[in-house]
C-alpha positions in Angstrom: -3.6 5.4 -16.3 -0.3 4.3 -18.0 2.0 6.9 -16.6 3.4 7.0 -13.1 1.7 9.5 -10.7 2.0 10.8 -7.2 -1.0 9.9 -5.0 -1.4 13.1 -3.1 -3.4 13.4 0.2 -6.4 15.6 0.6 -5.0 16.6 4.1 -2.8 19.1 2.2 -5.7 21.0 0.4 -5.5 24.7 0.6 -5.7 27.5 -2.0 -2.0 28.2 -2.0 -0.9 24.6 -2.4 0.1 23.7 -6.0 0.8 20.1 -4.8 4.5 20.3 -5.7 5.4 19.5 -2.1 2.1 17.9 -0.9 2.0 14.8 1.2 2.0 11.7 -1.0 2.3 7.9 -0.6 5.9 6.7 -0.5 7.9 3.7 0.4 9.5 4.4 3.8 13.2 5.3 3.5 13.2 4.5 -0.2 13.7 0.9 0.8 14.2 -1.7 -2.0 13.3 -4.6 0.3 10.1 -6.6 0.1 7.9 -5.8 3.2 8.9 -2.1 3.3 6.1 -0.1 4.8 4.2 2.8 3.2 3.9 6.3 4.7 3.2 9.8 3.7 5.9 12.2 2.9 6.2 15.6 1.1 6.6 15.2 -2.6 10.3 15.4 -3.4 11.7 17.5 -6.3 14.4 14.9 -7.0 15.0 11.2 -6.4 11.3 10.4 -5.9 10.9 7.0 -7.6 9.7 5.7 -4.2 6.8 8.1 -4.5 5.7 7.3 -8.0 3.0 4.6 -8.8 1.0 3.3 -11.7 -2.1 1.3 -12.0 -1.6 -2.0 -13.8 -4.9 -3.8 -14.6 -5.1 -7.3 -13.1 -7.6 -8.7 -15.6 -10.3 -8.8 -13.0 -13.2 -6.4 -13.0 -15.1 -4.6 -10.3 -18.9 -5.0 -9.9 -19.1 -1.6 -11.7 -17.2 -2.9 -14.6 -13.9 -1.1 -13.9 -10.6 -2.9 -13.5 -9.0 -4.2 -10.3 -5.4 -3.0 -10.4 -2.1 -3.7 -9.0 -0.5 -0.4 -7.8 3.1 -0.7 -9.0 6.1 1.2 -7.7 8.4 3.0 -10.1 11.3 2.4 -7.7 11.0 -1.4 -8.3 8.5 -2.5 -10.8 8.3 -5.9 -9.2 6.8 -4.3 -6.1 3.1 -3.6 -5.7 1.1 -2.2 -2.8 0.1 -5.1 -0.5 -2.0 -5.4 2.7 -0.3 -7.0 5.6 -2.8 -7.0 8.5 -3.9 -3.4 8.8 -0.6 -2.1 7.5 0.4 -1.4 3.9 3.7 -2.4 2.4 5.3 -3.3 -0.9 6.0 -6.9 -2.0 6.3 -8.9 -5.2 3.1 -9.3 -7.3 1.3 -12.6 -6.4 0.3 -15.1 -9.0 -3.3 -15.4 -10.1 -3.8 -18.6 -8.2 -2.4 -17.2 -4.9 -5.1 -17.2 -2.2 -3.8 -13.8 -1.0 -4.0 -12.1 -4.4 -7.0 -9.9 -3.3 -4.6 -8.2 -0.8 -2.9 -6.6 -3.9 -6.0 -5.6 -5.9 -7.1 -1.9 -5.9 -9.6 0.4 -7.6 -9.7 4.2 -7.6 -13.2 5.2 -6.9 -15.1 7.7 -9.0 -14.4 11.3 -7.7 -16.2 12.1 -4.4 -18.0 15.4 -4.0 -15.5 17.3 -1.8 -14.5 21.0 -1.9 -11.1 21.7 -3.4 -10.0 25.3 -4.2 -7.8 23.9 -7.0 -10.6 21.7 -8.6 -8.7 18.4 -8.3 -10.6 15.1 -8.3 -10.4 13.2 -5.0 -11.1 9.5 -4.7 -10.7 6.5 -2.4 -8.1 3.9 -3.2 -10.1 0.9 -2.4 -9.0 -2.7 -1.9 -11.0 -5.6 -3.2 -12.0 -6.4 0.4 -13.8 -3.0 0.5 -11.4 -1.1 2.8 -9.5 2.0 1.7 -6.0 3.4 2.1 -6.0 5.8 5.0 -3.4 7.9 6.9 -3.2 6.6 10.4 -4.4 9.2 12.9 -5.4 11.6 10.2 -2.2 13.5 10.8 -1.0 16.0 8.1 2.6 15.5 9.3 5.3 13.8 7.3 6.2 10.1 7.8 2.8 9.0 9.0 2.1 5.3 8.4 -0.6 4.2 6.0 -3.2 1.7 7.0 -6.3 0.0 5.8 -9.6 1.4 7.1 -13.4 1.4 6.5 -14.4 4.1 4.0 -15.9 7.1 5.8 -14.9 10.0 3.4 -12.4 11.2 5.9 -9.8 13.7 4.7 -7.2 11.1 5.5 -8.8 8.7 3.0 -8.9 10.9 -0.1 -6.3 10.8 -2.8 -5.6 12.6 -6.1 -3.4 11.3 -8.8 -1.0 14.1 -9.8 1.5 13.9 -12.7 
C-alpha cells in the first residue's frame, strides 16, 4: 500500500453508505503536535490530511511473513500511530534501537469473514504486541477516542482501507 488511504470503521456499514462520509481514523483537531490523540470522525470532503494514512514497511516481518509497518500520517509524514498506555496518538517515528519501537509497528490482518452489503474487505489493524485498534465504547458517534484492545472481532475493531 503506497498510497494514502482512509481507514474506515465497520460501525458505519449499511447498504446505503458509500463510505464518502463514513467514520474513519483521524488526528483529533487536526493537531500538528506530537502526542495528539486519535479518534473517529466522519470522512471530510476537504482538508482531510489528518484522516489519511499509509503503511510504511519497517523492515521487520510478521510470523506469517508479512511486513510490520509504521502507519504514517499524511498531515505530517514524521508522525506515525503510536501506543501510549491504552490510548493511540501520533508521534515521531522511533529509531530501530529504541526499546519502545514495537509500540509503532502494525500489520493489517487478512480480511475477516464479515457481512458487508458493499463487499469491502474488513481487517484488524494489529500491533506487534497482539492488540488491535478499537473504538472505545463501540460508539458509532463522531469524536470517539481510539484505544488498544484484545481482538474479539467486534464491529468497533474492523477497518477497511478506502482510497
